[in-house]
N, C-alpha and C positions, 0 to 999 in steps of 0.2 A: 738776686744777690743783694745783700744788705751790707753797707759799710757803716761801722760805728766805732766809737771810742773804745779802746781796749780797757778791760777791768782787771783787777787782781785775780779774779776767778778764771780769767782766760790764760794766765801765764803758763799753765801746764800744757794746754793745747798749742799755744804759740811756741813753746820750747820744742815740742815734737815736730811742729811744722818747720821751724828753722833748721833743725837737724836733718829733716828729710829734704828740704829744699837745697841745702848746701852739701849734702853727702856726695862726695866724688866730684864736686865742681872744681874745675881747674883754677878758678880765681879765689877759691875759699881758703881761709887760713886756719880753719878748724875751731875758731873761737868766736864765731858769729853770735851764738847764744850767750856766751860770757859777756860780749860787748853789749848786747841788748840789756842784759840784767844789770850791768854796771851803769849804763846810761839811764835806766829807769830810776836809779838811786842817786844820780848826780845832780848837781846844781843846774846843768844845762837842759834838763828834762822839761819837755812841754807836754803835759798829759793830754791836752786836746789834740796833739799831733802824733799820738800813738794809736794807730787805727788797725782794725781787723776787718776782713771781708768774710762774711758768714753766709753759708747756704745750708738750709735744713738743719740748723744747730751745729754745723761743723765749720770750724775756722779753716778757710782755704787760702787766706793771704794775710800778710801783716806788713806794716810799714811804720817807721818811726823817724821823726825829724827832731833834731836837737838844736839848741842855740850855738852859734859860732860868731866870730867877729872877723870883719875885714876892715882893717884900719879902725875907724871910729863907728862903723856901721854894724849893728847887730843883724845877722842873717840867720838862715837855717842850714843845717847840714843833714842830708838824708843818710840815715844809717841803713843797715841791711834791709832790703826789700825782699820778702820771702813769699813764694807762692808754691803750693803743693805741686810736686812734679807732674802728677796726673792732670793738673789744671793749668799748667803753663801754656802760653800761646792763646789763651782765651780772653785776654783783655783785663784780667783781674789786677795785675800790677799797674797798668795804666789807669784803671779806675781808682785804685788806692792813691796813686800820685795826684790825680786830678782832685780827688776829695781833700787830700792834704793841702794842695795849693789853694783851694777855695777857703779852707779854714785859716791858713796862714795869712791870706789877704785880709780876712776879717780881723785877725789879730794884729795886723799892721806890719808884717814882715815884708821887706822889699825884694829880697832875693833868696834863692835856695841853691845850695851847692851839692854836688855828688861826685864821688870817685867811682866810676863804673864803666860799663860797656859803651864804647863810642858808637855802637850800632843800635842799642836798645833805648837809651835815655833821650836821644833826639826825637823819638816818637812822641815824647811828652813835652817837647819844647826846649829841652836842654841843649846848650851849645857850648863852645869853648869858653871856659871861665876867663881866660886871658883877654878875650874880646870885650869883656865887661870890666876890665881893670884889675882882676884878681891875679896876684902872683902865684905861680905854680909852686906848691911846697916842694922842697928838696926830695928827690927820690920818687916823686909821683910822675907817672907818664903823662905828658902834656895832653895827649889825645883822650885820656880817660878822666881828666879833671874838667868838669862841666858845671855850668850854672844856668839858672833861669831867672829872668826878671818877673817878679810876681805882681808888681805895681807899676803901671805906666807913670813916668815922671819921677821915679825914684832917683835919689841922688846917685851919681856915678860912684862905683866902687874903686878904691885905690889902696893897694897895699897887700900885705901877706895875710893869710888866713890863720886864725887862732881857733882851733877846735877845742871841744870839751876835753879835759885831761884824760877821760876814759878812752878816747881814741888812741892814745899813746903816740900821737904825732908831734 
């Protein structure tokens, strides 16, 4: 499996992947592809952190991180992580997160946030965001709002999260 930066030529395959990955998912809102499209066009987009996992010319996974703020600290927010249903449970999502974290560290980001499954994301090192000083946004389940410290010695976080406007939060 190869993990690489997403290109414009990948958008069609990624769109189909996202639709497949979220079809029928109980946590899906039906607009995951719309969110990814909007985030790619927004000011918070970080092209180096829009990644695909590819095998034999087929995109089997996608991840996207965007800029967010916690107080005065610029952090990252993980947008929809997508893996083909036939390939879930094979470590593709974890490999995408780890690759994204490595790139984020090189780019100087101290933390990443995610709203997601409290049983899945801890496998990649995410824990309760409140433990790192991040206020849980109104309406978000506390147990699903998580963060990871990407750089040791990073300044502590304090305050509410401000996501890219495309998130609609």
